[in-house]
ZAZAKOL-148266 format. One line per field, with one value per residue (C-alpha): chain; residue number from 1; x, y, z. Coordinates in Angstrom, 2 decimals. Each point is the difference from the previous one (the first is absolute). Layout:
ZAZAKOL-148266
unit [A|...];
pos [NUM|...];
u [X|...];
v [Y|...];
w [Z|...];
***
This chain:
ZAZAKOL-148266
unit [A|A|A|A|A|A|A|A|A|A|A|A|A|A|A|A|A|A|A|A|A|A|A|A|A|A|A|A|A|A|A|A|A|A|A|A|A|A|A|A|A|A|A|A|A|A|A|A|A|A|A|A|A|A|A|A|A|A|A|A|A|A|A|A|A|A|A|A|A|A|A|A|A|A|A|A|A|A|A|A|A|A|A|A|A|A|A|A|A|A|A|A|A|A|A|A|A|A|A|A|A|A|A|A|A|A|A|A|A|A|A|A|A|A|A|A|A|A|A|A|A|A|A|A|A|A|A|A|A|A|A|A|A|A|A|A|A|A|A|A|A|A|A|A|A|A|A|A|A|A|A|A|A|A|A|A|A|A|A|A|A|A|A|A|A|A|A|A|A|A|A|A|A|A|A|A|A|A|A|A|A|A|A|A|A|A|A|A|A|A|A|A|A|A|A|A|A|A|A|A|A|A|A|A|A|A|A|A|A|A|A|A|A|A|A|A|A|A|A|A|A|A|A|A|A|A|A|A|A|A|A|A|A|A|A|A|A|A|A|A|A|A|A|A|A|A|A|A|A|A|A|A|A|A|A|A|A|A|A|A|A|A|A|A|A|A|A|A|A|A|A|A|A|A|A|A|A|A|A|A|A|A|A|A|A|A|A|A|A|A|A|A|A|A|A|A|A|A|A|A|A|A|A|A|A|A|A|A|A|A|A|A|A|A|A|A|A|A|A|A|A|A|A|A|A|A|A|A|A|A|A|A|A|A|A|A|A|A|A|A|A|A|A|A|A|A|A|A|A|A|A|A|A|A|A|A|A|A|A|A|A|A|A|A|A|A|A|A|A|A|A|A|A|A|A|A|A|A|A|A|A|A|A|A|A|A|A|A|A|A|A|A|A];
pos [1|2|3|4|5|6|7|8|9|10|11|12|13|14|15|16|17|18|19|20|21|22|23|24|25|26|27|28|29|30|31|32|33|34|35|36|37|38|39|40|41|42|43|44|45|46|47|48|49|50|51|52|53|54|55|56|57|58|59|60|61|62|63|64|65|66|67|68|69|70|71|72|73|74|75|76|77|78|79|80|81|82|83|84|85|86|87|88|89|90|91|92|93|94|95|96|97|98|99|100|101|102|103|104|105|106|107|108|109|110|111|112|113|114|115|116|117|118|119|120|121|122|123|124|125|126|127|128|129|130|131|132|133|134|135|136|137|138|139|140|141|142|143|144|145|146|147|148|149|150|151|152|153|154|155|156|157|158|159|160|161|162|163|164|165|166|167|168|169|170|171|172|173|174|175|176|177|178|179|180|181|182|183|184|185|186|187|188|189|190|191|192|193|194|195|196|197|198|199|200|201|202|203|204|205|206|207|208|209|210|211|212|213|214|215|216|217|218|219|220|221|222|223|224|225|226|227|228|229|230|231|232|233|234|235|236|237|238|239|240|241|242|243|244|245|246|247|248|249|250|251|252|253|254|255|256|257|258|259|260|261|262|263|264|265|266|267|268|269|270|271|272|273|274|275|276|277|278|279|280|281|282|283|284|285|286|287|288|289|290|291|292|293|294|295|296|297|298|299|300|301|302|303|304|305|306|307|308|309|310|311|312|313|314|315|316|317|318|319|320|321|322|323|324|325|326|327|328|329|330|331|332|333|334|335|336|337|338|339|340|341|342|343|344|345|346|347|348|349|350|351|352|353|354|355|356|357|358|359|360|361|362|363|364|365|366|367|368|369|370|371|372|373|374|375|376|377|378|379|380|381|382|383|384|385|386|387|388|389|390|391|392|393];
u [10.59|-3.25|-2.30|1.30|-1.11|2.61|-0.44|0.92|0.73|1.34|2.46|-1.84|1.71|-0.28|-3.35|-2.00|-2.58|-0.94|-3.77|-2.21|0.00|-3.63|-1.54|2.02|1.06|-3.48|-1.32|2.95|-1.05|3.24|2.38|1.99|3.72|3.37|3.51|2.41|3.16|2.22|-1.37|-2.30|-2.78|-3.57|-1.26|-3.77|-1.48|-3.78|-2.88|-1.31|-3.64|-0.57|1.86|0.21|3.59|-0.40|3.43|-0.71|-2.73|2.38|2.81|-2.37|-0.95|3.64|0.93|-2.85|1.15|3.53|-1.34|-2.37|2.77|2.31|-2.53|-1.15|3.32|2.46|-1.08|-2.68|2.28|3.27|-0.92|-2.61|-1.62|-2.74|-0.08|1.02|0.45|3.49|0.46|3.72|-0.53|-0.77|1.32|3.47|-1.71|-3.25|1.81|0.63|-3.73|-0.35|1.37|-3.33|-1.24|2.65|-1.34|-3.48|1.30|1.51|-3.29|-1.87|2.12|-0.91|-3.72|-0.62|1.54|-2.08|-3.11|0.87|1.00|-3.58|0.62|-3.19|0.46|-3.58|0.43|3.31|-1.43|-3.09|2.05|2.34|-2.89|-1.76|3.20|1.05|-2.82|-2.78|2.37|1.95|-3.13|-1.09|3.51|0.73|-3.32|0.68|3.45|-1.37|-2.73|2.39|2.46|-2.69|-1.05|3.26|2.88|0.85|2.52|2.29|-2.48|-2.56|-2.07|-2.44|-3.11|1.64|3.06|-2.24|-1.98|3.17|1.38|-3.12|1.04|3.24|1.81|1.04|3.66|-0.06|-1.47|2.10|-2.83|1.15|-1.19|-2.45|2.39|3.71|-0.22|-1.82|3.25|0.52|-3.45|1.13|2.98|-2.32|-2.29|2.94|0.82|-3.63|0.12|3.02|-1.71|-3.19|2.05|1.19|-3.61|-1.06|2.61|-0.69|3.49|-0.57|1.12|3.38|0.29|3.46|1.41|-1.40|1.17|3.56|-0.17|-1.42|2.78|2.71|-1.45|-0.21|3.63|1.10|-1.98|1.45|3.68|0.28|-0.29|-2.03|-1.77|-3.68|-1.08|-2.14|-3.24|1.33|1.21|-3.44|-1.85|2.21|-0.15|3.77|0.39|-2.17|-0.19|2.42|-2.59|-2.93|2.10|1.28|-3.52|-1.34|2.92|-0.69|-3.55|1.37|2.14|-3.02|-2.28|2.37|3.16|3.50|2.46|3.46|-1.53|-2.32|2.74|2.21|-2.86|-0.51|3.73|0.10|-3.07|1.54|3.25|-1.83|-2.18|3.02|1.88|-2.89|-0.85|3.56|0.20|-3.12|1.39|1.84|-3.23|-1.86|2.69|-0.20|-3.78|-0.59|3.14|1.10|2.59|-1.24|2.15|0.58|0.54|-3.33|-1.75|1.54|-0.73|-3.68|-0.47|1.84|-2.29|-3.04|1.42|0.70|-3.49|-1.63|2.29|-1.22|-3.56|0.78|1.54|-2.65|2.36|-1.84|-1.25|-2.34|-0.36|-1.20|-2.32|-1.99|-2.34|0.75|-2.95|-1.01|3.42|-0.04|-3.36|0.92|3.19|-1.34|-2.39|2.61|2.56|-2.44|-1.20|3.00|2.38|-1.61|-2.73|2.65|1.98|-3.11|-0.78|3.55|-0.09|-3.19|0.77|3.75|1.51|-3.12|-0.23|2.88|1.74|0.03|-3.71|-0.64|1.94|-1.74|-3.41|0.60|1.11|-3.01|-2.37|1.26|-0.15|-3.59|-0.87|1.59|-2.10|-3.20|0.89|0.61|-3.17|-2.42|1.50|2.43|-1.68|-3.55|1.28|2.15|-2.92|-2.26|2.49|0.74|-3.69|-0.44|3.15|0.49|3.32|1.53|2.65];
v [14.52|-0.41|-2.86|-0.68|1.45|1.68|-33.44|-2.61|-3.17|0.65|-1.92|-0.20|0.38|-2.92|-0.75|2.31|-1.71|1.73|0.41|0.90|3.78|0.61|-2.45|0.85|3.63|1.25|-3.04|-0.92|-1.67|-1.69|0.74|3.19|-0.50|1.67|-1.22|-0.75|1.63|-2.50|-3.28|0.92|-1.68|1.08|1.80|-0.13|3.27|0.18|-1.27|2.15|-0.50|3.05|1.81|3.36|0.73|1.90|1.61|1.67|2.12|1.23|0.66|1.97|2.28|0.39|1.00|2.52|1.58|0.34|1.90|2.15|1.06|0.65|2.39|1.67|0.48|0.38|0.09|2.70|2.61|-1.12|0.63|1.34|2.31|-2.47|0.60|2.90|-2.18|-1.35|-2.93|-0.23|-2.46|-2.88|1.26|-1.63|-3.38|0.43|1.19|-3.70|-0.73|0.26|-3.54|-1.16|0.06|-2.58|-2.23|0.47|-1.22|-3.17|-0.71|0.66|-2.54|-2.61|0.79|0.54|-3.32|-1.67|1.65|-0.94|-3.59|-1.21|0.44|2.00|3.32|1.00|-0.64|1.84|3.08|0.09|-0.37|2.81|2.27|-0.59|0.50|3.22|2.04|0.50|1.31|1.99|1.73|1.18|0.96|1.89|1.81|0.95|1.32|1.92|1.68|0.95|1.33|2.27|1.14|0.44|-0.80|3.45|1.38|-3.06|-2.54|0.23|-2.34|0.26|-1.99|-1.42|-1.03|-1.67|-1.94|-1.34|-0.91|-2.04|-2.44|-0.65|0.47|3.64|-0.91|-1.61|3.04|2.68|1.46|1.16|-2.22|1.36|-1.39|-0.61|-3.44|-1.38|-0.48|-3.46|-1.11|0.50|-2.26|-2.60|0.11|-0.74|-3.05|-1.14|0.29|-2.30|-2.57|0.27|-0.70|-3.30|-0.88|0.88|-2.29|-2.73|-0.06|1.06|-3.50|0.85|3.22|-0.82|-0.31|3.39|1.59|-1.08|1.34|3.28|0.24|-0.66|2.70|2.46|-0.59|0.46|3.22|1.32|-0.68|0.39|3.53|-0.18|2.88|0.07|-2.66|2.24|-1.61|-3.51|1.03|1.40|-3.10|-2.29|2.34|-0.26|2.45|-2.12|-3.44|-1.51|0.48|-1.48|-2.97|-0.61|0.15|-2.45|-2.34|0.17|-1.14|-2.97|-0.92|0.43|-2.15|-2.58|0.02|1.31|-0.95|0.99|1.89|2.01|0.79|1.25|2.10|1.67|0.70|1.54|2.15|1.20|0.90|1.91|1.82|1.11|1.10|2.08|1.54|1.12|1.50|2.09|1.60|2.82|1.17|-0.27|2.00|2.74|0.20|-0.02|1.90|-2.76|-2.76|-3.57|-2.77|-2.87|-2.50|0.91|-0.27|-3.39|-1.18|0.91|-1.68|-3.07|-0.11|-0.01|-2.98|-1.83|0.69|-1.34|-3.03|-0.80|0.28|-2.27|-2.76|0.46|0.96|2.98|-1.54|2.29|2.40|-2.74|-1.72|3.14|1.88|3.62|0.44|3.38|1.44|-1.54|1.37|3.53|0.11|0.78|2.85|1.37|0.13|1.64|2.67|1.04|2.10|3.16|0.10|-0.06|2.77|2.17|-0.45|0.93|3.09|1.23|-0.81|0.58|1.84|0.84|-3.65|-1.81|-2.15|-3.13|0.29|0.80|-3.04|-2.38|1.47|-0.29|-3.64|-0.97|1.95|-1.63|-3.47|0.71|1.10|-3.16|-2.10|1.70|-0.54|-3.69|-0.57|1.99|-0.33|-2.88|-2.61|0.35|0.11|-3.12|-1.85|0.98|-1.18|-3.28|-0.76|0.48|-1.71|-3.56|-0.20|2.87|-1.23];
w [-7.50|-1.85|0.93|3.48|3.33|-0.48|-9.79|-0.90|1.88|3.45|2.07|3.33|3.34|2.48|1.65|-2.29|-2.16|-3.22|-0.27|-2.89|-0.39|-0.84|2.45|3.08|-0.28|0.86|1.86|2.14|3.25|0.97|2.81|-0.08|0.12|0.08|-0.62|2.77|-1.27|1.80|-1.31|-2.92|1.94|0.36|3.08|0.40|1.06|-0.40|-2.09|-2.82|-0.83|-2.16|-2.71|1.77|0.89|3.25|-0.03|-3.34|1.57|2.67|-2.47|-2.24|2.87|1.02|-3.55|-0.09|3.27|-1.38|-3.00|2.05|2.40|-2.94|-1.51|3.21|1.77|-2.87|-3.62|0.14|1.53|-1.61|-3.63|-2.43|2.60|0.85|3.76|2.20|3.10|0.72|2.36|0.77|2.86|-2.39|-3.34|0.26|0.37|-1.89|-3.14|-0.72|0.16|-3.78|-0.06|1.39|-3.60|-0.91|2.78|-1.48|-3.35|1.53|1.76|-3.25|-1.85|2.61|0.18|-3.72|-1.03|2.73|-1.43|-3.59|0.74|-0.42|-3.71|-0.58|-1.76|0.81|3.71|0.01|-1.71|2.21|3.18|-1.04|-0.95|3.32|1.92|-1.72|-1.44|2.61|2.67|-2.58|-1.31|3.43|1.16|-3.22|0.35|3.62|-0.89|-2.98|2.05|2.80|-2.55|-1.42|3.47|1.92|-2.38|-1.34|-0.60|0.06|-1.38|-2.79|-2.16|-2.89|-0.88|-3.12|2.00|2.57|-2.63|-1.61|3.42|0.73|-2.73|1.92|-3.29|0.33|0.32|-3.44|-1.75|1.70|2.08|3.46|2.84|2.56|2.61|-0.43|1.63|-3.05|-1.91|1.51|-1.19|-3.58|0.65|1.55|-3.03|-2.27|2.11|-0.13|-3.79|-0.17|2.23|-2.05|-3.12|1.50|0.73|-3.54|-1.55|2.57|1.48|3.61|1.09|-1.54|1.97|1.31|-3.50|-0.98|3.25|-0.74|-3.56|1.33|2.57|-2.60|-2.27|2.89|0.96|-3.59|-0.42|3.26|-0.52|-3.79|-1.35|-3.20|-1.67|-0.88|2.52|2.20|-1.14|0.64|3.46|0.73|-1.22|2.09|3.03|0.17|2.88|2.32|-1.61|2.54|2.74|-1.92|-1.15|3.52|1.42|-2.59|0.66|3.72|-0.79|-1.95|3.01|2.30|-2.18|-1.50|2.08|-0.38|-2.70|-1.19|-2.92|2.22|2.49|-2.83|-1.37|3.38|0.31|-3.48|0.75|3.24|-1.79|-2.74|2.54|2.03|-3.11|-1.33|3.37|0.65|-3.48|0.71|3.14|-1.76|-1.65|3.31|1.79|-2.61|-0.11|3.74|1.02|2.34|0.30|-0.14|1.43|-2.41|2.81|1.61|-3.35|-0.75|3.53|-0.21|-3.36|1.28|3.03|-2.30|-1.88|3.27|1.35|-3.15|0.05|3.50|-1.28|-2.96|2.13|2.70|2.78|1.46|3.25|1.95|-2.93|-2.33|2.47|0.74|-2.32|-0.89|-2.32|1.43|-0.80|-3.46|-1.09|1.06|-2.06|-3.47|0.91|2.42|-2.78|-2.43|2.42|2.03|-2.08|-1.36|2.63|2.71|-1.67|-0.34|3.68|0.97|-2.21|1.65|3.64|0.31|1.85|2.00|1.13|1.68|-2.66|2.19|0.67|-3.64|-1.21|2.39|-0.80|-3.74|0.34|2.11|-2.24|-3.20|1.59|1.06|-3.55|-1.38|2.38|-1.14|-3.67|0.67|2.03|-2.13|-3.50|-0.41|2.17|-1.41|-3.59|0.46|1.58|-2.89|-2.64|1.79|0.37|-3.73|-1.26|1.17|-1.80|1.97|2.43];
***
């Protein structure tokens, strides 16, 4: 199972005013609302005075923890001889943690369309560069150095491999990644390229129209067996497009309000996501020598869609009123650092160290490393760029 951890005019629903996309999506200062399912009324919840969506930070961290636990307590020992430490206490549950990446993709769809909605290609590219590269460079370097020092015999890396990895394009030129978790970054970059294309042609304000066309193409490429379409499937990110499209549509609901078209788009994305995820289970079972439950898989994906819907219609109560910025800023470096470094630690310390103590220590250690990367690398670099680019949002 290669590549996986293993518009138009809308008919608005009652009481939802349609606002201009570019002027309000990033500068919204109105009253947050959610629908009352019984009377289609409007229930006022709290005032929003900034564009930071607090719940997104918390959901990012939750998704990262799912992936970390999947790797540490199931994936590393289950296949590919990455880790010698089993963790049967959590494995039956944590084996579903790979779905945290799908939650990341939904969140990315939301956040990236928010970032791009200013209409400025320059601002979009600068913001993505600042967000991705500084932390990636330091995390990739840390992983490379540790691989050289303590990775053998299960892990190895060369200077040439490291240099190609530092471009964040290794997955497109068939150079092995320094860390296996990088695969999802390549998927993200493909999505960024599609959004950048809309900015280049000046059609970001018609995002919904393009999202629907993308969804229709993805469904067709999934259900119709046609030869020689591998490149097209790759360009349209068919295996994961449902999540990006859903996330972007949730942003449109959050910024402009709900509509029949947007509700139908979400339903179609959910259906495609469930269909594709269930179809992957046989390959996952075979690769990891386990049995995945289709109902659990569908239930988890459905819960992600429900959580993001609550964010989109601003019905998250306590979770939306409070800031979770600390959790949010740790997510990216945590994701970049955790996998291979954790495995190398397990391979050195187990079985001499109690597995429970080892797992907890590895988790706390990686979180501490992520904090240091944020404070001493990401934060200063972002401040420098913002101070020198007035157009950066």
